[in-house]
C-alpha positions as CSV (number, residue, x, y, z in Angstrom):
1,M,8.5,-25.9,0.8
2,V,4.8,-25.0,1.4
3,A,3.9,-25.1,5.1
4,S,1.7,-27.9,6.3
5,F,-1.9,-27.3,7.0
6,K,-2.9,-26.7,10.6
7,P,-6.4,-26.9,12.0
8,N,-6.4,-23.2,12.8
9,K,-4.4,-22.1,9.8
10,L,-6.3,-18.9,9.3
11,S,-5.2,-17.6,12.6
12,L,-1.7,-19.0,12.4
13,L,-1.1,-17.1,9.2
14,I,-0.8,-13.9,11.0
15,T,0.1,-14.5,14.6
16,S,3.9,-14.6,14.0
17,S,5.7,-11.7,15.6
18,L,6.7,-8.9,13.3
19,L,9.5,-6.4,12.9
20,L,10.3,-3.6,10.6
21,A,13.2,-5.0,8.6
22,Q,14.1,-1.6,7.4
23,S,13.7,1.1,10.1
24,N,12.2,2.1,13.4
25,A,11.9,-0.1,16.4
26,F,10.9,-3.7,17.1
27,A,8.0,-4.9,19.3
28,D,9.2,-5.3,22.9
29,E,8.7,-9.1,23.1
30,T,9.8,-9.8,19.6
31,S,12.9,-7.6,19.3
32,R,15.3,-10.5,19.5
33,E,13.6,-12.6,16.8
34,S,15.3,-13.0,13.5
35,I,14.0,-12.8,10.0
36,D,13.7,-16.6,9.6
37,T,10.8,-16.5,12.1
38,I,8.7,-13.8,10.4
39,I,6.1,-15.1,8.0
40,V,4.7,-13.1,5.1
41,T,1.9,-14.3,2.8
42,G,1.6,-11.8,0.0
43,E,2.9,-14.2,-2.7
44,K,0.1,-16.8,-2.4
45,I,2.3,-18.9,0.0
46,E,3.7,-18.7,3.5
47,R,7.4,-17.7,3.5
48,S,9.7,-16.4,6.2
49,L,11.5,-13.1,5.4
50,K,14.7,-15.1,5.2
51,D,13.2,-17.2,2.3
52,T,11.8,-14.3,0.3
53,I,13.3,-13.5,-3.0
54,T,11.3,-10.3,-3.6
55,S,12.4,-7.2,-1.7
56,V,9.9,-7.1,1.2
57,A,9.7,-4.6,4.1
58,V,7.4,-5.2,7.1
59,V,6.1,-2.5,9.3
60,D,7.0,-2.8,13.0
61,K,4.1,-4.2,15.0
62,S,4.7,-1.8,17.9
63,L,4.0,1.2,15.6
64,L,0.7,-0.4,14.6
65,E,-0.2,-0.8,18.2
66,N,0.8,2.4,19.9
67,G,-1.2,4.8,17.8
68,Q,1.9,6.7,16.4
69,L,0.9,5.9,12.8
70,G,-2.4,7.4,11.8
71,S,-2.7,5.9,8.3
72,V,-1.2,3.4,5.8
73,S,0.5,6.3,4.0
74,E,2.4,7.2,7.3
75,A,3.4,3.6,7.8
76,L,5.0,3.4,4.3
77,A,6.7,6.8,4.2
78,E,10.0,5.7,5.8
79,M,10.7,2.6,3.6
80,A,13.7,2.4,1.3
81,N,13.0,3.4,-2.3
82,V,9.5,4.4,-1.4
83,V,8.1,7.9,-1.8
84,V,4.6,8.8,-0.5
85,L,2.9,11.8,-2.2
86,T,-0.2,13.5,-1.0
87,G,-3.4,11.7,-1.9
88,A,-1.5,9.0,-3.8
89,V,-0.6,5.3,-3.5
90,P,3.1,4.9,-2.8
91,D,5.7,5.4,-5.6
92,M,8.2,2.5,-5.5
93,R,11.6,2.5,-7.2
94,G,10.7,5.6,-9.2
95,V,7.5,4.1,-10.5
96,S,4.5,6.4,-10.0
97,G,2.1,4.4,-7.9
98,N,-1.0,6.2,-9.2
99,G,0.2,5.8,-12.8
100,G,-2.5,7.3,-15.1
101,A,-5.2,6.9,-12.5
102,T,-4.6,10.4,-11.0
103,G,-7.5,12.7,-10.8
104,F,-9.9,13.1,-13.7
105,N,-8.2,10.4,-15.8
106,S,-9.6,7.9,-13.3
107,F,-13.1,8.9,-14.4
108,S,-12.7,9.5,-18.1
109,G,-10.8,6.3,-18.8
110,G,-11.0,4.2,-15.6
111,S,-7.2,4.2,-15.4
112,K,-5.7,1.7,-13.0
113,A,-3.0,2.3,-10.3
114,R,0.4,0.6,-10.6
115,V,0.6,-0.4,-6.9
116,S,-2.1,-2.6,-5.5
117,T,-3.3,-2.6,-1.9
118,L,-4.7,-5.9,-0.6
119,V,-6.4,-6.4,2.8
120,D,-6.6,-10.1,3.7
121,G,-6.2,-10.9,0.0
122,V,-8.9,-8.6,-1.3
123,S,-7.8,-5.8,-3.6
124,Q,-8.9,-2.3,-2.5
125,P,-10.3,0.2,-5.1
126,F,-8.4,3.3,-6.0
127,V,-10.3,6.3,-7.5
128,A,-8.6,9.5,-8.5
129,D,-7.4,10.4,-5.0
130,L,-6.2,8.2,-2.2
131,T,-8.7,8.1,0.6
132,G,-9.8,5.5,3.1
133,D,-6.4,4.6,4.6
134,T,-6.9,6.2,8.0
135,G,-6.9,4.0,11.1
136,L,-4.7,0.9,11.8
137,W,-6.4,-0.7,14.7
138,D,-6.3,-4.5,14.9
139,I,-4.0,-4.7,11.9
140,D,-1.5,-7.6,12.4
141,Q,0.9,-7.0,9.5
142,I,1.6,-4.5,6.7
143,A,4.1,-5.9,4.2
144,V,5.4,-3.9,1.2
145,Y,6.6,-5.9,-1.9
146,R,8.8,-3.6,-4.1
147,G,8.9,-4.4,-7.8
148,P,6.3,-6.0,-10.0
149,Q,4.0,-8.5,-8.3
150,S,1.9,-9.2,-11.4
151,T,2.6,-13.0,-11.4
152,S,1.0,-13.2,-7.9
153,N,-1.7,-10.5,-8.1
154,G,-2.2,-9.8,-11.8
155,R,-3.7,-6.3,-12.4
156,N,-2.5,-3.1,-10.7
157,S,0.8,-4.3,-9.4
158,I,3.5,-3.5,-11.9
159,G,5.1,-1.3,-9.4
160,G,4.6,-3.3,-6.3
161,A,2.0,-4.3,-3.7
162,V,1.0,-3.4,-0.2
163,Y,-0.3,-6.5,1.6
164,M,-2.2,-5.9,4.9
165,T,-3.3,-8.7,7.2
166,T,-5.9,-8.2,10.0
167,K,-5.9,-10.2,13.2
168,A,-7.8,-13.5,13.3
169,P,-10.1,-15.0,15.9
170,T,-8.4,-16.6,18.9
171,Q,-9.4,-19.7,20.9
172,D,-8.5,-17.9,24.2
173,F,-10.7,-15.1,25.3
174,E,-9.0,-11.7,24.9
175,G,-9.7,-8.1,24.3
176,A,-8.4,-4.5,24.4
177,V,-9.6,-0.9,24.5
178,R,-7.5,2.1,23.4
179,V,-7.8,5.9,23.8
180,G,-5.4,8.1,21.8
181,Y,-4.8,11.8,21.5
182,R,-2.7,14.1,19.3
183,N,-2.1,17.9,19.6
184,Q,-4.6,18.5,16.7
185,D,-7.9,20.2,17.5
186,S,-10.5,17.7,18.7
187,Y,-8.3,14.7,17.8
188,L,-9.5,11.5,19.6
189,D,-8.8,7.9,18.6
190,T,-10.9,5.3,20.4
191,A,-10.8,1.6,19.6
192,A,-11.9,-1.7,21.0
193,V,-11.6,-5.4,20.2
194,V,-12.8,-8.7,21.7
195,S,-12.0,-12.2,20.6
196,G,-12.5,-15.8,21.9
197,A,-14.1,-19.2,21.4
198,L,-17.9,-19.6,21.2
199,I,-17.4,-23.4,21.1
200,E,-14.0,-24.6,22.3
201,D,-11.7,-25.5,19.4
202,V,-14.6,-25.4,16.9
203,L,-16.1,-21.9,16.7
204,A,-14.3,-18.6,17.5
205,F,-15.0,-14.9,16.8
206,R,-13.3,-11.6,16.7
207,L,-15.0,-8.1,16.8
208,S,-13.1,-4.9,16.4
209,T,-14.0,-1.3,16.0
210,Q,-12.2,2.1,15.7
211,Y,-13.4,5.7,15.6
212,V,-11.0,8.6,14.8
213,N,-12.3,12.1,15.0
214,G,-10.2,15.2,14.6
215,E,-9.0,18.1,12.6
216,T,-6.1,18.1,10.1
217,F,-3.4,20.7,9.9
218,S,-5.0,22.6,7.0
219,N,-6.1,26.2,7.5
220,P,-9.3,26.4,5.5
221,T,-10.7,29.5,3.9
222,I,-14.3,30.5,4.4
223,H,-15.5,32.6,1.4
224,E,-17.7,35.5,2.2
225,T,-19.3,35.1,-1.2
226,N,-20.3,31.5,-0.4
227,P,-20.6,31.0,3.4
228,T,-20.8,27.4,4.7
229,D,-21.5,25.8,8.1
230,K,-19.3,22.8,7.3
231,N,-16.1,22.2,9.2
232,L,-13.7,22.1,6.3
233,N,-10.9,20.8,8.4
234,Q,-12.6,17.9,10.1
235,L,-11.9,14.2,9.3
236,N,-14.0,11.4,10.8
237,T,-13.2,7.8,10.3
238,S,-15.0,4.7,11.6
239,S,-14.4,1.0,11.0
240,T,-15.8,-2.2,12.2
241,R,-14.7,-5.7,11.4
242,A,-16.3,-9.0,12.5
243,K,-14.8,-12.5,12.0
244,L,-16.2,-15.9,12.6
245,L,-13.9,-18.9,12.4
246,Y,-15.4,-22.4,12.1
247,I,-13.2,-25.5,12.5
248,P,-15.5,-28.6,12.3
249,T,-12.6,-31.0,11.8
250,T,-8.9,-30.9,11.9
251,D,-8.8,-30.8,8.1
252,L,-11.2,-27.9,7.5
253,A,-11.3,-24.2,8.5
254,V,-13.9,-21.7,7.3
255,Q,-13.7,-18.1,8.1
256,L,-16.4,-15.5,7.5
257,T,-15.5,-11.8,7.6
258,Y,-17.6,-8.7,7.4
259,S,-16.0,-5.3,7.5
260,T,-17.4,-1.8,7.0
261,Y,-15.4,1.5,6.7
262,S,-16.4,5.1,6.5
263,E,-14.2,8.2,6.1
264,E,-15.5,11.7,5.7
265,G,-13.9,15.1,5.6
266,N,-10.6,16.7,4.7
267,T,-8.6,13.9,3.1
268,G,-7.2,13.0,-0.2
269,R,-4.7,15.4,-1.9
270,K,-3.7,18.3,0.2
271,Y,-2.0,21.1,-1.8
272,F,-1.3,24.6,-0.3
273,E,-0.8,28.0,-1.8
274,G,2.8,28.5,-2.8
275,D,3.4,32.0,-1.5
276,E,3.1,31.1,2.2
277,P,3.0,27.3,2.1
278,F,3.5,26.8,5.9
279,D,0.4,28.8,6.6
280,Y,-1.3,25.7,5.2
281,V,-4.0,27.6,3.2
282,P,-5.5,24.9,0.9
283,L,-5.4,25.3,-2.9
284,F,-8.8,23.6,-3.2
285,Q,-11.3,22.4,-0.6
286,R,-13.3,19.3,-0.7
287,D,-15.5,17.3,1.7
288,M,-14.6,13.8,0.7
289,D,-16.6,10.7,1.5
290,T,-15.5,7.1,1.3
291,K,-17.6,4.1,2.3
292,S,-17.0,0.4,1.8
293,D,-18.7,-2.8,2.9
294,T,-16.9,-6.1,2.3
295,T,-18.1,-9.7,2.9
296,Q,-15.5,-12.4,2.6
297,V,-15.3,-16.1,3.0
298,N,-12.0,-18.0,3.3
299,I,-12.0,-21.8,3.2
300,D,-8.9,-24.0,3.8
301,Y,-9.2,-27.8,3.4
302,K,-6.5,-30.4,3.8
303,I,-7.1,-33.2,1.3
304,N,-4.3,-35.4,2.5
305,D,-0.7,-35.1,3.7
306,N,0.4,-34.0,0.2
307,F,-2.5,-31.7,-1.0
308,S,-4.5,-28.8,0.4
309,F,-7.1,-26.5,-1.1
310,D,-8.0,-22.9,-0.2
311,I,-10.5,-20.5,-1.7
312,L,-11.2,-16.8,-1.2
313,L,-14.7,-15.4,-2.0
314,A,-15.4,-11.7,-1.5
315,Y,-18.0,-9.1,-2.4
316,M,-17.4,-5.4,-2.0
317,D,-19.7,-2.4,-2.2
318,Y,-17.6,0.7,-2.5
319,D,-18.7,4.4,-2.7
320,W,-16.4,7.3,-3.2
321,G,-17.1,11.0,-3.8
322,F,-16.7,14.6,-2.8
323,E,-18.4,17.9,-2.6
324,A,-16.3,20.8,-3.7
325,Y,-16.3,24.2,-1.9
326,E,-15.5,27.3,-4.0
327,A,-15.8,31.0,-3.7
328,L,-18.9,30.9,-5.9
329,A,-21.5,28.1,-5.5
330,S,-21.8,28.1,-9.3
331,A,-18.2,26.9,-9.5
332,E,-18.8,23.8,-7.3
333,S,-19.1,20.2,-8.5
334,D,-20.3,17.1,-6.6
335,I,-18.7,13.9,-7.8
336,S,-19.5,10.3,-7.0
337,M,-18.3,6.9,-7.9
338,D,-20.2,3.7,-6.9
339,E,-18.5,0.4,-7.4
340,K,-19.4,-3.2,-6.8
341,N,-16.9,-6.0,-7.3
342,I,-16.5,-9.7,-6.8
343,T,-13.2,-11.6,-6.1
344,I,-12.8,-15.3,-6.4
345,D,-9.4,-16.9,-5.9
346,S,-9.0,-20.7,-5.6
347,K,-5.8,-22.5,-5.1
348,L,-4.6,-26.1,-4.9
349,N,-1.4,-26.6,-2.9
350,F,0.8,-29.7,-3.5
351,G,4.0,-31.2,-2.3
352,L,3.2,-30.4,1.3
353,N,5.0,-33.6,2.5
354,S,7.7,-33.6,-0.2
355,D,11.4,-32.9,0.4
356,F,11.9,-32.4,-3.4
357,Y,9.0,-30.3,-4.7
358,S,6.2,-28.0,-3.6
359,G,3.9,-25.4,-5.1
360,F,0.4,-24.4,-6.1
361,V,-1.9,-23.9,-9.0
362,G,-4.9,-21.6,-8.9
363,I,-7.6,-19.8,-10.8
364,A,-8.7,-16.2,-10.1
365,Y,-11.7,-14.1,-11.2
366,F,-12.4,-10.5,-10.6
367,D,-15.5,-8.5,-11.8
368,R,-16.1,-4.8,-11.3
369,E,-19.1,-2.7,-12.1
370,Q,-18.9,1.1,-11.7
371,D,-21.3,4.0,-12.1
372,F,-20.0,7.6,-11.8
373,K,-21.2,11.1,-12.3
374,S,-20.4,14.8,-11.7
375,V,-23.0,17.5,-11.3
376,G,-22.6,21.2,-11.0
377,A,-19.9,23.3,-12.7
378,T,-18.6,20.2,-14.5
379,N,-21.1,17.6,-15.8
380,Y,-20.4,14.1,-16.9
381,F,-21.5,10.6,-16.2
382,G,-20.8,7.0,-17.2
383,D,-20.4,3.4,-16.3
384,D,-17.8,0.7,-16.4
385,S,-17.8,-3.1,-16.7
386,S,-14.4,-4.8,-16.1
387,D,-13.3,-8.3,-15.4
388,S,-10.2,-10.4,-15.3
389,K,-9.8,-14.2,-15.5
390,A,-6.5,-15.9,-14.6
391,I,-4.7,-19.2,-14.3
392,Y,-1.6,-19.1,-12.2
393,G,0.9,-21.4,-10.5
394,E,4.3,-21.8,-9.0
395,T,6.5,-24.8,-8.3
396,S,9.8,-25.1,-6.3
397,F,12.3,-27.9,-6.8
398,E,14.9,-28.6,-4.1
399,L,17.6,-29.7,-6.5
400,T,20.1,-30.2,-3.7
401,N,20.2,-29.4,0.0
402,E,21.6,-26.0,-1.0
403,L,20.0,-25.2,-4.4
404,T,16.3,-24.5,-5.0
405,L,14.7,-23.6,-8.4
406,T,11.3,-21.9,-8.5
407,A,9.2,-21.1,-11.6
408,G,5.8,-19.5,-11.9
409,L,3.4,-18.3,-14.5
410,R,0.2,-16.3,-14.7
411,V,-2.0,-16.2,-17.8
412,E,-4.6,-13.5,-17.5
413,R,-7.4,-12.2,-19.7
414,E,-8.5,-8.7,-18.9
415,E,-11.6,-6.9,-20.4
416,Q,-12.9,-3.4,-19.9
417,L,-15.9,-1.6,-21.4
418,R,-16.3,2.0,-20.2
419,N,-18.9,4.6,-21.4
420,F,-18.2,8.2,-20.8
421,D,-20.6,11.1,-21.5
422,M,-19.6,14.7,-20.8
423,A,-20.9,18.2,-21.6
424,F,-17.8,19.7,-23.2
425,G,-17.1,22.7,-25.3
426,G,-20.7,23.6,-25.9
427,S,-21.6,20.1,-27.0
428,R,-21.6,16.5,-25.7
429,L,-18.6,14.2,-25.8
430,V,-19.7,10.6,-25.9
431,E,-16.9,8.0,-25.9
432,Q,-16.6,4.3,-25.3
433,L,-13.4,2.4,-24.2
434,D,-13.5,-1.2,-25.3
435,N,-10.2,-2.8,-24.3
436,S,-9.2,-6.5,-23.9
437,N,-6.0,-8.3,-23.8
438,T,-4.5,-11.7,-22.8
439,I,-1.1,-11.6,-21.1
440,K,1.5,-14.1,-19.8
441,L,3.4,-13.2,-16.7
442,P,6.3,-15.5,-15.9
443,T,8.7,-15.6,-13.0
444,V,11.8,-17.7,-12.4
445,A,14.2,-17.8,-9.4
446,V,17.1,-19.7,-7.9
447,Q,18.1,-19.7,-4.3
448,Y,21.4,-21.0,-3.0
449,K,21.9,-21.7,0.7
450,V,25.6,-20.7,1.3
451,T,25.5,-21.6,4.9
452,D,22.8,-22.3,7.5
453,N,22.9,-18.5,8.1
454,T,23.0,-17.0,4.6
455,T,20.9,-17.5,1.5
456,L,21.6,-16.0,-1.9
457,S,19.0,-15.6,-4.7
458,A,18.6,-14.5,-8.3
459,S,15.3,-13.9,-10.1
460,A,13.6,-12.6,-13.2
461,R,9.9,-11.6,-13.5
462,R,7.6,-9.7,-15.7
463,G,5.1,-7.0,-14.8
464,Y,2.2,-5.6,-16.7
465,N,-0.4,-2.8,-16.6
466,A,-3.3,-2.4,-19.1
467,G,-3.8,0.4,-21.6
468,G,-6.7,2.7,-21.6
469,G,-8.2,6.0,-22.6
470,A,-8.6,9.5,-21.3
471,L,-9.8,13.0,-22.2
472,D,-7.4,15.6,-23.5
473,F,-8.9,18.9,-22.4
474,A,-6.5,21.0,-24.5
475,A,-7.3,19.2,-27.7
476,Q,-10.9,18.7,-26.7
477,E,-10.8,15.0,-27.7
478,Y,-10.7,11.5,-26.3
479,Y,-7.5,9.5,-26.9
480,Y,-6.1,6.1,-26.2
481,Y,-2.8,4.8,-24.9
482,E,-1.2,1.4,-24.9
483,Q,-0.3,-1.2,-22.2
484,E,3.0,-1.0,-20.3
485,S,5.3,-3.8,-19.2
486,V,8.5,-4.3,-17.3
487,N,11.1,-7.0,-17.1
488,T,12.7,-7.1,-13.6
489,Y,15.9,-8.8,-12.6
490,E,17.1,-9.1,-9.0
491,V,19.8,-10.7,-6.9
492,G,19.3,-10.9,-3.2
493,S,20.9,-11.9,0.1
494,R,19.4,-12.8,3.5
495,S,21.7,-13.4,6.5
496,V,20.9,-14.3,10.1
497,L,24.0,-14.0,12.2
498,N,25.2,-14.0,15.8
499,N,22.4,-16.3,16.9
500,G,19.7,-14.1,15.3
501,D,21.0,-10.9,16.8
502,L,22.2,-9.6,13.5
503,N,19.9,-9.7,10.4
504,I,20.8,-8.3,7.0
505,S,18.6,-8.3,3.9
506,A,19.7,-6.9,0.5
507,N,18.3,-6.7,-3.0
508,I,19.9,-5.4,-6.1
509,F,17.5,-4.8,-9.0
510,Y,17.3,-3.8,-12.7
511,N,14.0,-2.8,-14.4
512,N,13.6,-2.5,-18.1
513,F,10.3,-0.7,-19.0
514,N,8.5,-0.9,-22.3
515,G,5.6,1.4,-23.1
516,Y,5.9,3.2,-19.7
517,Q,2.7,5.2,-19.2
518,A,3.8,8.8,-18.6
519,L,1.9,11.9,-17.8
520,S,3.3,14.5,-20.3
521,S,3.7,18.3,-19.6
522,S,0.2,18.8,-21.1
523,R,-1.1,16.2,-18.7
524,K,-1.8,13.7,-21.4
525,I,-0.9,10.0,-20.9
526,T,1.6,8.9,-23.4
527,N,3.7,5.7,-23.8
528,I,7.5,6.0,-23.4
529,D,9.1,3.4,-25.6
530,D,12.0,2.5,-23.4
531,A,13.2,3.4,-19.8
532,H,15.2,1.7,-17.2
533,S,16.1,1.8,-13.5
534,Y,18.5,0.1,-11.2
535,G,19.3,0.2,-7.5
536,L,19.7,-1.4,-4.1
537,E,17.6,-2.0,-1.0
538,L,19.6,-2.8,2.1
539,E,18.0,-3.4,5.5
540,A,19.6,-4.5,8.8
541,Y,19.1,-4.6,12.5
542,S,21.5,-5.6,15.3
543,M,21.1,-6.3,19.0
544,L,24.1,-4.5,20.4
545,D,23.5,-5.9,23.8
546,E,20.6,-6.9,26.0
547,Q,19.3,-3.3,26.1
548,W,20.3,-1.6,22.8
549,Q,19.2,-2.3,19.3
550,L,20.4,-0.6,16.1
551,H,18.3,-0.6,12.9
552,A,19.0,0.9,9.5
553,G,17.8,1.0,5.9
554,L,19.3,2.2,2.7
555,G,17.8,2.7,-0.8
556,L,19.9,3.6,-3.9
557,L,18.2,4.3,-7.2
558,K,19.1,5.5,-10.7
559,T,16.5,5.9,-13.5
560,K,16.6,7.0,-17.1
561,I,14.2,7.5,-20.0
562,D,16.0,6.0,-23.0
563,E,13.7,6.4,-25.9
564,S,10.3,8.1,-26.6
565,A,8.9,9.0,-30.0
566,T,5.9,10.8,-28.5
567,Y,7.6,12.6,-25.6
568,S,11.0,13.6,-26.8
569,D,11.5,16.3,-24.2
570,A,11.8,13.5,-21.6
571,V,14.5,11.4,-23.3
572,G,17.6,11.2,-21.2
573,N,15.8,12.4,-18.0
574,E,15.1,10.7,-14.7
575,L,11.7,9.3,-13.8
576,N,9.7,11.4,-11.4
577,S,9.6,10.6,-7.6
578,A,12.9,8.8,-7.9
579,P,15.3,10.1,-5.3
580,E,18.8,8.6,-5.7
581,L,19.1,8.1,-1.9
582,T,16.7,7.1,0.8
583,A,18.0,6.1,4.2
584,S,16.9,5.5,7.8
585,L,18.7,5.0,11.1
586,G,17.2,4.2,14.5
587,L,18.1,3.2,18.0
588,S,16.1,1.5,20.6
589,H,16.8,1.1,24.3
590,W,15.1,-1.0,26.9
591,F,15.4,0.5,30.4
592,T,13.5,-2.5,31.7
593,D,11.6,-5.4,30.1
594,S,8.6,-3.1,29.9
595,L,10.0,0.4,29.3
596,K,11.5,1.3,25.9
597,L,12.7,4.4,24.2
598,N,13.0,4.6,20.4
599,V,14.4,7.3,18.2
600,S,14.7,7.2,14.4
601,A,15.4,9.4,11.4
602,N,14.5,9.0,7.8
603,Y,16.1,10.9,4.8
604,V,14.6,11.3,1.4
605,D,16.9,12.9,-1.3
606,D,15.8,15.4,-3.8
607,Y,13.7,14.2,-6.7
608,Y,12.0,15.6,-9.8
609,G,8.2,16.1,-9.8
610,D,7.8,15.6,-13.6
611,L,9.4,13.7,-16.5
612,T,10.8,16.9,-18.1
613,N,12.9,17.3,-14.9
614,T,11.9,20.9,-14.4
615,E,14.1,22.5,-11.7
616,E,11.1,24.4,-10.3
617,R,9.4,21.2,-9.5
618,V,12.2,19.6,-7.5
619,A,11.0,18.3,-4.1
620,G,12.4,16.1,-1.4
621,G,15.7,16.7,0.4
622,Y,14.3,16.3,3.9
623,T,14.9,14.4,7.1
624,I,12.1,13.3,9.3
625,T,12.7,12.2,12.9
626,R,10.5,10.3,15.4
627,A,10.8,9.6,19.1
628,T,8.7,7.2,21.2
629,I,8.7,6.1,24.8
630,S,6.4,3.3,25.8
631,Y,5.5,1.1,28.7
632,N,4.3,-2.4,27.8
633,S,3.1,-4.9,30.4
634,D,0.7,-7.9,30.3
635,H,-2.3,-5.6,30.5
636,W,-1.2,-2.1,29.7
637,L,0.5,-0.3,26.8
638,V,1.1,3.4,27.5
639,S,2.9,5.4,24.7
640,A,4.0,8.9,24.2
641,F,5.4,10.0,20.8
642,I,6.5,12.8,18.7
643,N,6.4,12.7,14.9
644,N,8.7,15.1,12.9
645,A,10.4,15.8,16.1
646,L,12.6,18.6,14.7
647,D,9.6,20.2,12.9
648,E,11.2,19.9,9.4
649,E,9.5,22.1,6.8
650,A,9.8,20.5,3.4
651,F,8.0,19.9,0.1
652,T,6.9,16.5,-1.3
653,S,5.7,18.1,-4.5
654,V,6.0,21.6,-6.1
655,E,4.1,23.3,-8.9
656,P,5.5,26.7,-9.9
657,A,3.4,29.8,-10.5
658,S,1.3,29.8,-13.7
659,G,-1.6,31.7,-15.1
660,R,-4.1,29.3,-13.5
661,Y,-2.2,29.2,-10.2
662,P,-0.6,32.7,-9.7
663,T,1.2,31.7,-6.5
664,G,1.8,28.1,-7.5
665,Y,1.2,25.3,-5.0
666,V,3.0,22.7,-2.9
667,A,2.4,19.6,-0.9
668,V,4.4,19.4,2.4
669,V,5.6,16.8,4.9
670,N,3.3,16.5,7.9
671,P,4.2,19.1,10.6
672,Q,5.3,18.1,14.1
673,T,2.7,16.3,16.1
674,L,2.8,15.0,19.7
675,G,0.5,12.3,20.9
676,A,-0.1,9.7,23.5
677,S,-2.3,6.5,23.7
678,V,-3.3,4.2,26.5
679,T,-4.3,0.6,25.7
680,Y,-5.8,-1.8,28.3
681,R,-5.7,-5.5,27.4
682,F,-7.6,-8.3,29.0
């Protein structure tokens, strides 16, 4: 049933203690809490992890606080059935998170990623290369929803969604400052936050800021034929977020948020020359620049005991681009993408006081305007106007004390008009993509409460991603590809045993893909008629006694391409980035209430890097270990950590030698890093 409205709902949404239900450690003070106390909000409604039907993993709060994780990608890399590739949104259950949106296709056709990232309910843009995910200060929760989330989020979520929630203003005055360091040249992480009431119980604020300056592990090359004074290995990130929460009555809460983010330097895809990959000599060098400014308003209003209303309004100004560095200045290109978008999401919640039914119905609108260009060795420009309109809803019926039926539907209209103009082959290529479609995205689920401690579920839902267009360099022509969809079926189990000291979550899934958008061996996007995948996600933790905690995760996955008229070489093969086994195991020990040691290991099995299952492109097969020791008191959090403790050297992607790349190239797991951070709270 939908949770009742509270006067400070916006803050209560994200103040529940968190755990990583899959791997790593638990926050000191919340280690003994069970999954029925952990609230996630990524499906338009507050649910405890015990009541979720979707396979959800939540990042441990202590890892967000101690500085051990430097980016969102690092936070997701150890989750079951998730593979994080360089410069890419995460691949989930063998579904490429980037989809057709990788590299140049993002410009020529405006292709969309398959996995959406939302911060406080606002979708974050993805352009060609993943940037802008560095820095996790003042983040309260990162929840990963595996499998299609199209009914909840619509576009860009056929593979899953990453839902991030930032901390809210508090009525009590509080603050913190942090200084962190890693054994990377010049690396320094400084952050601060302050929060409290301006007018008691009526007006509260929160102001946070973070600045990360340092060098990456690349070993850049300075060309004598084109000298530069830029530090090609530098990465600078700064972010500031301000929130104002106004509660004029017990029935109304209004929150205004402004956030600004800037990231510049050596980020995005990092490929290294294949002859000596662990010399970390980059294949290409770019100074990338990402900036975003977001203004957001959240309104929550309690109409009466049975109904409440909430609305999200957001405006984002987003700039992305890079300056290439080559041996010859004439071979360089400068690329930029400027985007402005509007998000409106309004929802009526009903049945708040009912023991039989509850749910919501809402409308959503998204509008995006883009302008892009490339000047230098490659010249093109264009613009894009895209929008989506949706009506969505979900209702749950408590048929008996044990049995609950939930049904939902999203009807969405998507439209895209994209103009692309490029100097190509001695002439100009002028193309227009005019695409529109109306889709229906249903979901249905049943939950059965076997006992007070165990709940079983079964569900079916549909996912969707729009079609588009792209430029085929080999054929020197513009082409189009169709939409893709998936029908997903899952059964799940959630158990809280031994007074909350033993928690087990499991999901078994089957995906049937139609029109799967695949990148062929000629790097052309084509639709695969039929493909399927099935597997398991199992996550558990157990308090062994008052001082010891065991935590583990397991992902099993099988994939197969069944039929493809346009890509026959792939029929019978596995999907790429689809390891059959991912697993994690960790142990935490409390020496005292304040002093904790955590060690963990994560294994990712071998996987293919392409749909033709080329042996030379096999990657994976690595184990990454972590260790952390931390002291956490009322005012101080002091942590020392080591990532990749055994200094594993392994590849996350491999491209064999070719005429264009005589040594081939690879992407690698992050090398061993040691670090420490000191946080003072007041």
